[in-house]
VOGU-3710 file (C-alpha; in Angstrom, 3 decimals, decimal comma):
1> qvqvvesggg> 9,795/-16,217/72,300  7,774/-17,202/74,943  4,569/-15,483/75,062  1,798/-15,554/77,497  -1,561/-14,252/76,381  -4,886/-14,212/78,436  -8,357/-13,931/77,472  -11,819/-14,016/79,035  -12,172/-11,001/81,226  -15,173/-8,571/80,903
11> lvqpggslll> -17,955/-6,975/82,580  -20,297/-9,265/84,884  -23,071/-8,311/87,352  -22,303/-9,074/90,850  -23,160/-12,731/91,637  -22,104/-14,015/87,791  -19,446/-15,688/86,386  -16,299/-15,494/84,149  -13,901/-18,028/82,431  -10,390/-16,411/81,965
21> scaasgsifs> -7,826/-18,590/79,780  -4,095/-18,172/79,500  -2,226/-19,632/76,893  1,873/-19,963/77,138  3,568/-20,576/73,785  7,002/-20,450/72,057  8,799/-22,429/74,199  10,816/-25,716/73,794  10,631/-26,301/77,203  7,717/-27,074/79,738
31> fgtmawyrqa> 6,039/-24,912/82,025  6,104/-25,768/85,386  3,682/-23,990/88,228  1,271/-21,651/86,447  -0,672/-18,934/88,277  -2,905/-15,976/88,497  -2,516/-12,538/89,827  -4,691/-9,746/90,186  -4,152/-5,896/90,527  -7,035/-3,372/91,771
41> pgkqremvaq> -6,467/0,306/91,124  -4,375/1,691/93,787  -3,425/-1,985/95,285  -0,601/-4,367/95,286  -0,372/-7,386/92,780  -2,016/-10,281/94,422  -1,704/-13,812/94,298  -4,986/-15,375/93,617  -4,576/-18,970/92,643  -1,840/-21,438/91,431
51> itrsgtliya> -1,239/-24,861/90,160  1,706/-26,951/89,782  2,458/-29,113/86,792  1,416/-31,991/89,034  -1,707/-30,618/90,024  -1,297/-28,981/93,375  -3,236/-25,979/93,883  -2,934/-23,027/96,416  -5,980/-20,358/96,426  -5,903/-16,895/98,565
61> dsvkgrftis> -8,395/-16,959/101,050  -10,520/-14,323/99,444  -11,627/-16,646/96,689  -11,312/-20,069/98,101  -14,858/-21,741/97,438  -15,884/-19,242/94,387  -12,870/-19,594/92,133  -11,136/-22,738/90,524  -7,615/-22,911/88,707  -7,201/-25,941/86,211
71> rdnakntvyl> -4,927/-26,415/83,431  -4,196/-28,505/80,368  -0,496/-29,795/80,561  -0,682/-30,273/76,619  -1,553/-27,255/75,572  0,023/-25,321/78,089  -3,046/-23,487/79,550  -4,401/-22,647/82,434  -7,987/-21,517/83,530  -9,368/-19,966/86,006
81> qmnslqpedt> -13,443/-20,171/86,656  -14,745/-17,481/88,583  -18,127/-17,531/90,313  -20,185/-15,609/92,792  -18,164/-12,419/91,706  -18,156/-9,654/94,022  -17,434/-5,969/93,316  -14,027/-6,638/95,236  -13,052/-8,962/92,540  -12,827/-6,239/90,051
91> avyycnayql> -9,200/-6,004/88,765  -6,735/-6,564/86,231  -5,864/-10,122/86,089  -2,412/-11,420/85,174  -1,044/-14,690/84,199  2,251/-16,069/85,036  3,804/-19,060/84,034  7,442/-20,553/85,182  9,192/-21,677/82,062  11,243/-24,929/83,241
101> genryywgqg> 14,605/-25,324/81,398  15,432/-21,509/81,515  13,989/-21,096/85,191  12,092/-18,116/84,257  8,739/-16,528/85,054  6,717/-15,003/82,240  3,706/-12,845/82,744  0,910/-11,974/80,441  -0,521/-8,682/79,690  -3,689/-8,827/81,419
111> tqvtvss> -7,216/-9,021/80,936  -9,845/-6,360/82,831  -12,463/-8,116/84,798  -15,131/-5,671/86,309  -17,970/-6,735/88,397  -20,826/-4,019/88,772  -24,627/-3,838/88,416
//
């Protein structure tokens, strides 16, 4: 059974940094594109950053220059380094992983990021 598990959220002051991690497991197939989404209270879920298996990157305009996505294919793990965090970055951050072979998307349970003084 495929599991996608995020970690690394928490409370941080404006201007601070956090590193989110997401590990996908339980699949005999590799994972293709992996991505981070976020959902703030009362808002729709939005894509923050995504990375293909070969390393092609896409970022939301709101996080360009502040967030960096990376991955370790051997560990089926994706990371999100978040710098210069602002209150508007407060949200639940979700990991999404595309499983090759079965061609299915899997979501993690989410991790809360709160930016506040």
